[in-house]
C-alpha positions in Angstrom: 241.2 -50.7 138.9 238.5 -48.5 140.7 235.6 -47.1 139.2 237.2 -43.6 139.1 240.4 -45.1 137.5 238.5 -46.6 135.0 236.8 -43.1 134.2 240.0 -41.4 134.0 241.3 -44.0 131.6 238.3 -43.3 129.4 238.9 -39.8 129.4 242.6 -40.3 128.5 241.8 -42.7 125.6 239.1 -40.2 124.4 241.4 -37.6 124.2 243.9 -39.8 122.0 241.1 -40.4 119.7 240.3 -36.7 119.3 243.9 -35.5 118.8 245.2 -38.3 116.7 241.9 -39.0 114.7 242.1 -42.6 115.3 239.5 -45.3 115.4 238.1 -46.1 119.0 239.0 -49.9 118.7 242.8 -49.0 118.0 243.2 -46.5 120.8 241.6 -49.1 123.2 244.2 -51.6 122.0 247.1 -49.4 122.3 245.9 -48.4 125.8 245.6 -52.0 126.9 249.2 -52.9 125.7 250.6 -50.0 127.6 248.7 -50.8 130.8 248.9 -54.5 131.0 247.9 -54.4 134.8 244.3 -53.7 133.7 242.1 -56.8 133.7 239.7 -57.9 131.1 237.0 -56.5 133.4 238.6 -53.2 133.5 239.2 -53.1 129.7 235.5 -54.0 129.0 234.3 -51.2 131.6 236.7 -48.7 130.2 235.5 -49.5 126.5 231.7 -49.3 127.8 232.4 -45.7 129.0 234.3 -44.7 126.1 231.7 -46.0 123.4 228.8 -44.4 125.4 230.6 -41.0 125.4 231.0 -41.3 121.7 227.4 -42.4 121.3 226.3 -39.3 123.3 229.3 -36.8 122.5 227.1 -33.9 120.9 224.4 -33.9 123.6 227.0 -34.5 126.7 228.9 -31.6 125.4 226.1 -29.5 125.2 224.9 -30.5 128.7 228.4 -29.4 129.9 228.8 -26.4 127.9 232.2 -27.7 126.5 233.4 -30.2 124.3 236.7 -31.4 126.1 237.0 -35.3 126.6 236.3 -34.7 130.5 233.4 -32.6 130.0 232.0 -35.2 127.4 232.8 -38.2 129.9 231.1 -36.3 132.7 228.0 -35.3 130.7 227.7 -38.8 129.5 227.5 -40.1 132.9 224.3 -37.9 133.4 222.9 -38.3 129.9 223.4 -42.0 129.1 224.1 -43.8 132.5 221.5 -41.5 134.5 224.0 -41.0 137.1 223.2 -38.1 139.9 225.5 -35.4 140.9 226.7 -37.5 144.2 227.4 -40.7 142.1 229.6 -38.6 139.5 231.3 -36.9 142.3 232.1 -40.0 143.8 233.9 -41.1 140.6 235.6 -37.6 140.2 236.9 -37.2 143.7 240.7 -36.8 143.0 241.5 -39.9 145.1 244.2 -42.2 143.7 244.1 -42.5 139.8 240.3 -41.0 139.7 239.8 -37.6 137.7 240.2 -34.5 139.7 237.1 -33.4 141.9 234.2 -31.4 140.2 234.6 -27.8 139.8 231.6 -25.5 140.8 231.1 -25.0 137.3 230.6 -28.6 136.6 228.4 -29.1 139.4 226.0 -26.5 138.1 226.1 -28.0 134.7 225.4 -31.6 135.9 222.7 -30.3 138.2 220.7 -27.9 135.8 222.0 -28.6 132.3 219.4 -29.7 129.8 218.7 -30.4 126.2 216.0 -28.0 126.0 216.3 -26.2 123.0 218.9 -28.1 121.6 219.2 -28.3 117.9 218.0 -31.7 116.4 221.5 -32.9 115.7 222.6 -32.4 119.3 219.6 -34.0 120.7 220.0 -36.9 118.2 223.8 -37.1 118.6 224.8 -37.0 115.0 227.2 -34.7 113.0 225.4 -31.2 111.9 226.2 -31.8 108.3 224.0 -34.6 108.3 221.0 -32.6 109.7 219.4 -31.6 106.2 219.7 -35.5 105.2 217.9 -36.7 108.2 215.4 -34.1 108.0 214.7 -35.4 104.4 213.9 -38.9 105.9 212.8 -38.3 109.4 211.2 -34.7 109.4 210.4 -33.8 113.3 211.2 -37.3 114.2 214.9 -36.9 113.5 216.2 -36.0 116.9 214.5 -39.4 118.3 215.6 -41.3 115.4 219.2 -39.9 116.0 219.1 -40.7 119.7 217.9 -44.4 119.1 220.9 -44.6 116.7 223.4 -43.5 119.6 221.9 -46.4 121.9 223.8 -49.3 122.6 222.9 -52.4 120.5 221.9 -55.8 121.8 223.4 -59.0 120.6 221.5 -60.6 118.0 221.7 -64.1 116.8 220.5 -65.9 113.8 219.8 -69.6 114.5 220.9 -71.7 111.5 218.1 -73.8 110.5 220.2 -76.2 108.8 221.5 -77.5 112.2 219.0 -76.3 114.8 215.7 -74.5 115.6 214.9 -71.7 117.9 213.9 -73.9 121.1 217.1 -75.9 120.7 219.6 -72.8 120.4 217.8 -71.1 123.6 218.3 -74.3 125.7 222.1 -74.4 124.8 222.4 -70.8 125.6 220.2 -70.7 128.5 222.7 -68.9 130.7 222.8 -66.0 128.4 218.9 -65.6 128.8 218.3 -65.1 125.1 214.9 -63.8 123.9 213.0 -64.7 120.6 213.5 -61.7 118.5 210.4 -59.8 117.7 210.2 -60.2 113.9 212.7 -62.8 112.4 211.5 -66.4 113.0 215.3 -67.4 113.3 216.4 -64.4 115.6 217.5 -64.7 119.3 218.2 -61.3 121.2 220.5 -61.2 124.2 220.1 -57.7 125.9 223.1 -56.0 127.5 223.3 -53.3 130.2 225.4 -50.3 129.7 228.4 -51.5 131.6 228.0 -55.1 131.0 230.8 -57.1 129.1 229.9 -58.9 125.7 229.4 -62.5 126.1 232.0 -64.9 124.7 229.7 -66.3 122.3 232.4 -67.7 120.1 233.2 -70.1 122.7 229.5 -71.1 123.3 229.0 -74.9 121.9 226.1 -73.5 120.0 228.1 -71.1 118.1 231.1 -73.6 117.8 228.7 -76.3 116.3 227.4 -73.9 113.8 224.0 -73.8 115.1 223.9 -69.9 115.7 225.8 -66.9 114.0 226.1 -63.3 115.2 223.7 -61.4 113.0 221.7 -58.1 113.4 217.9 -58.9 113.1 217.5 -56.4 110.7 220.4 -58.0 108.6 218.4 -61.3 109.0 215.1 -59.6 107.7 217.0 -58.3 104.7 217.9 -61.7 103.8 214.5 -62.8 104.2 213.1 -59.9 102.0 215.6 -60.8 99.2 213.2 -63.9 98.7 215.8 -66.6 97.8 214.2 -70.1 97.2 215.4 -73.6 97.2 216.5 -74.6 93.8 217.3 -71.0 92.5 220.7 -69.8 91.3 221.8 -66.7 93.5 224.7 -64.2 93.5 225.8 -62.4 96.6 227.8 -59.6 94.9 229.2 -58.0 98.0 229.5 -61.2 100.4 232.1 -59.8 102.6 232.5 -62.1 105.7 229.5 -64.2 104.5 226.4 -63.1 106.9 223.9 -62.9 104.4 225.3 -65.6 102.1 225.0 -67.9 105.5 221.5 -66.9 105.9 220.4 -67.1 102.3 221.9 -70.9 102.1 219.8 -71.8 105.2 216.7 -70.2 103.6 217.3 -72.1 100.5 217.7 -75.5 102.4 220.9 -76.4 100.7 219.3 -76.7 97.2 220.2 -74.6 94.3 223.5 -72.7 94.2 224.8 -69.5 95.8 227.8 -67.6 94.5 229.6 -65.6 96.8 232.1 -62.9 95.6 233.3 -59.5 96.7 235.6 -57.0 94.9 238.1 -57.0 97.9 239.0 -60.5 98.7 240.4 -59.6 101.8 236.8 -59.4 103.1 235.9 -62.9 101.9 238.8 -64.3 104.3 236.5 -65.3 107.1 233.8 -67.0 104.6 235.4 -70.1 104.5 235.5 -71.1 108.0 231.8 -69.9 108.5 230.6 -72.0 105.8 232.4 -75.0 107.0 230.9 -74.5 110.6 227.6 -73.9 109.4 226.9 -77.0 107.1 226.0 -74.9 103.9 226.9 -77.1 100.9 225.4 -75.0 98.2 227.8 -71.9 98.1 230.7 -71.5 95.8 233.0 -68.5 96.9 234.4 -66.8 93.9 237.4 -64.9 95.0 238.3 -62.3 92.5 241.7 -61.9 90.9 240.8 -58.5 89.5 237.5 -56.6 89.7 235.3 -58.0 87.0 236.8 -61.1 86.1 235.1 -63.6 88.5 231.4 -64.1 87.7 231.5 -63.4 83.8 230.4 -67.0 83.0 227.1 -66.4 85.2 225.7 -63.9 82.8 221.9 -64.5 82.2 221.6 -67.3 84.6 220.7 -66.1 88.1 217.2 -65.6 89.6 218.5 -63.4 92.1 221.4 -61.1 92.8 221.9 -59.8 96.4 223.7 -56.6 96.7 224.7 -55.5 100.4 226.0 -52.3 99.0 228.8 -50.3 100.2 227.3 -47.4 102.2 228.0 -44.8 104.8 227.0 -47.3 107.6 224.6 -44.6 109.2 222.3 -47.2 110.1 225.1 -49.3 112.1 225.9 -46.7 114.4 224.8 -48.4 117.5 227.9 -50.6 116.9 230.2 -48.1 115.5 229.7 -44.8 117.5 232.9 -43.4 116.6 232.2 -43.9 112.9 229.7 -41.5 112.7 231.9 -38.6 113.8 234.4 -39.5 111.0 232.3 -39.6 108.1 232.4 -36.8 105.6 230.3 -35.4 102.8 232.7 -37.0 100.3 232.4 -40.4 101.7 228.6 -40.3 100.6 229.3 -39.1 97.3 231.6 -41.8 96.7 229.3 -44.4 98.3 226.4 -43.4 95.9 229.0 -44.0 92.9 229.8 -47.2 94.0 226.3 -48.0 94.6 225.2 -47.1 91.2 228.2 -49.2 89.6 227.1 -52.3 91.6 223.6 -52.1 90.8 224.5 -51.6 87.1 226.8 -54.9 87.4 224.0 -57.0 88.6 221.9 -56.5 85.5 223.7 -58.8 83.0 223.5 -61.5 85.5 219.8 -61.7 85.5 217.8 -64.3 83.6 214.2 -62.9 82.4 212.0 -62.3 85.6 215.2 -62.2 87.5 215.4 -60.1 90.6 217.8 -57.6 92.7 217.6 -57.3 96.5 219.4 -54.0 97.2 220.4 -53.7 100.7 222.2 -51.1 102.6 223.0 -50.3 106.4 222.0 -46.7 105.9 219.1 -44.6 106.7 220.0 -41.7 104.1 217.7 -41.2 101.2 220.6 -40.7 99.1 221.8 -44.1 99.5 218.5 -45.7 99.5 215.3 -44.5 97.7 217.4 -42.2 95.6 219.7 -45.2 94.4 216.7 -47.2 93.5 215.2 -44.1 91.6 218.2 -43.3 89.7 218.6 -47.2 88.9 215.2 -47.6 87.4 215.8 -44.3 85.2 218.6 -46.2 83.6 217.2 -49.6 83.4 213.5 -49.2 82.1 212.8 -52.8 82.2 212.7 -53.3 85.9 210.1 -52.5 88.7 210.0 -52.4 92.4 208.5 -55.4 94.1 205.8 -53.8 96.6 207.5 -53.7 100.0 204.5 -55.3 101.5 204.8 -58.1 99.1 208.7 -58.6 100.0 207.8 -58.5 103.9 205.1 -61.0 103.5 207.6 -63.7 104.5 206.9 -62.6 108.0 203.6 -64.3 107.8 201.5 -63.4 110.8 204.0 -60.7 111.9 203.8 -58.7 108.6 201.0 -56.2 109.3 202.5 -55.0 112.6 205.9 -55.1 110.9 204.6 -52.9 108.0 203.2 -50.6 110.3 206.6 -50.3 112.2 208.9 -49.8 109.4 209.0 -47.3 107.0 207.6 -48.4 103.6 207.9 -46.3 100.5 207.7 -46.7 96.6 211.2 -47.9 96.7 211.4 -50.3 99.5 211.6 -50.8 103.3 213.5 -49.0 106.0 214.1 -50.3 109.5 215.6 -48.2 112.2 216.4 -48.6 115.9 213.4 -46.5 116.9 211.0 -48.0 114.9 211.7 -51.8 114.5 214.4 -52.0 117.2 216.8 -53.4 114.5 219.9 -51.7 113.1 219.0 -48.9 110.4 218.6 -51.2 107.2 217.1 -50.5 103.9 215.6 -53.2 101.5 214.4 -52.9 98.0 213.8 -55.9 95.7 213.8 -55.0 92.1 212.3 -57.2 89.3 213.0 -57.5 85.7 209.5 -57.4 83.9 
């Protein structure tokens, strides 16, 4: 396919997402099945254009003065890909299967359109209804924080210390040019250009041998800040596919015990193969038969309960750019209720002086600081471990990190703009 034909396909798929209100991944899959002539390179390029348009939807529409799929894709080429008018006109010239030629009005907007005076939610590319929530957390920086959340994420890997160290993993992955992560002592980062195809990391020998796992650096740090120690008894209460369970097992050096569970057993399905590949031997998966009947025997025995809480996912927009346009106020209210219920479920599991590591991939105070404050009002026997103390596991990097992250009385907030990670909040609560 020509570059112009790829652009036309992205415009078509964006239109189907809008009219049918469906996830981008499903729309891309259906388009690929209906256009089998498109090779893997074509599909990757089209997906890149589509996701970039979703990332910069509000600002691109503002630049072009309209919200049609064509306008948003054309505006994105200027806003995200920084293409000039001649390069964009070459892609949209009407030849073959490319989009029809630029109109005079489109040329004017592409040449002169700016974000000067645009509202923060437009410049930051997030839904307008979330602006008061962003203002509460970020104030005048909210447009910049939103824009960083709209950028393309790198590919982050966690080195599995049960099987390898950073140097060995970097050697095996040398063809992908990995770099050491900025904060995580176990992290590697592979930077991706705007139109790059994601590397087939699952086919790499280092991955197949369990030496590395895909995990955002922020998620790696959240597991570190939880402070799990060798020999402890730990519950991962919302284990899902097992990313943090695996990280905890490595940090505990296979000593002690981790009980991995989740209310939805479907989310646990991938954990078994991942555990086998990782070499973790101190993990027991508790698959629920029904809510609440799978870990009752653990009450009063746990040193640490890790809660990777259900949330709106606002911190993960770099990886799920279409999700931010689907989230609604009702979802925030529902997540808050679930967070409170999950925190309360953790309390009976703890032994005296036990800890809860409360983690979200959200940047909203309602799901972070407010959830912690509400928990403390319900449970008087708990206090927050000072965020600087929780972060001290970073050693010599801790001072720079605590200046980059947002520390509050309730915990640590990481964002793409300040720490270069996904948006994560971590609070460690200790039973007094």
